[in-house]
Residue, then its C-alpha position, 0 to 999 in steps of 0.5 A: m267946584e272952582r276946579l271943575a269950572t276951570g277945567q282943572a278937575p273932571l266931573a267924574d272926580l266929584l260925580p263918579g260916572g257923571t255926565y252933563p247935564i247936572l243939577l247944582r244948588p247951594t247947600g241948605s237951600h230949599a224950594g228950588k232957590g239957587l237950583e240950576k240945570l247946567d247942560h255943559s261945563e261952560a255954564l259952571a263959571p257963570y253960575l258960580r260967579q252969581s252965587s254967594a254960596g260956599a258949598f253946593y249939592l251936585s247931582p245928575f239931572v234925570d229926565y223924568r218927563g212922560p211920553d206926553g212931554l210933561f213932568r209929574k211930581y208926587r208927594v207921598s206920606l208914609i205912615e208906618g211904611r204905608p204910602f198915602i198920596c198927598h198931591m200930584a202936580l204935572a207941567p211941561h217944566w222940570m223944576l216942578h212945585y205944586l204952586n208953579a204947576g198951573m193946577v188951578e188954571h188947568a182942569e185937565r191936570r186936576a182931572e189927572e190928579a183926581r185919577v191918581f188919587a182914586t187909583f193910587d193904592q191899586d196902581f202907583a203904590l203897588r208898582h213901587a211897593a218894593a221901593f217903598r219897603a226898601l225906603q222904610d227899611r233904610i229910613a226907619l221912621d214912623y212918619y215921613a214924606l217923599d217928593c218923587g217922580e217916575t223915570p221913563d222906564g218906570t223906576l221911582l225917582i226920589f227928589e227928597a225925603d223929609t218929616a216936615m213936608v206940607v200936607h194940608t186941606m187948604d185947596p178950594p173944595d170947588l176946584f179940588p173936591y177929591k183932596a179933602p177926603q184923601m187928606l182926612r185918610i192921612f190925618q186919621a192914619f197919623r192920629a191912630l199912629l200917635q194914639r198907639h204910641a200914647n197907649h204904650 
């Protein structure tokens, strides 16, 4: 990374076909800690100076904002390959987490999330059915979850796949009345998975 920052190595050596902007974060970091979007090579040296990490993840930045200028992040659990929506956050910033998306403060964002919950099986899940099948073939686990988005051309954009993502019913039911019924569906599907395995 130092060679890249000093101009001794081109970006293409580390990221074939890569162009700026890029995303850089320390290996082992989570929840956006140390994650930065670097728009040009001159931003590399200052980033490295302020970081104590010895190794980094490097990836291209993909602009996944929608036509309205908002970014949308979906959390999807897959149970035996079947996708279940867990949450959908939207906000004007690209580094998007549910807790920084202003979902409590913005009723219109909750309304859109509720619509996604109501239509997920007939809309999002169908549009990305081939991608979900390919992921299941590649990952081959009975249970895991994804954080993902959609590119402007409708391609599924995977941010992370993990077996330990938080799926919960802790949101206030007066603000998120659509959450608990969906979480119950996920919990029931997961219990059924465990029961089938326990009976074998």
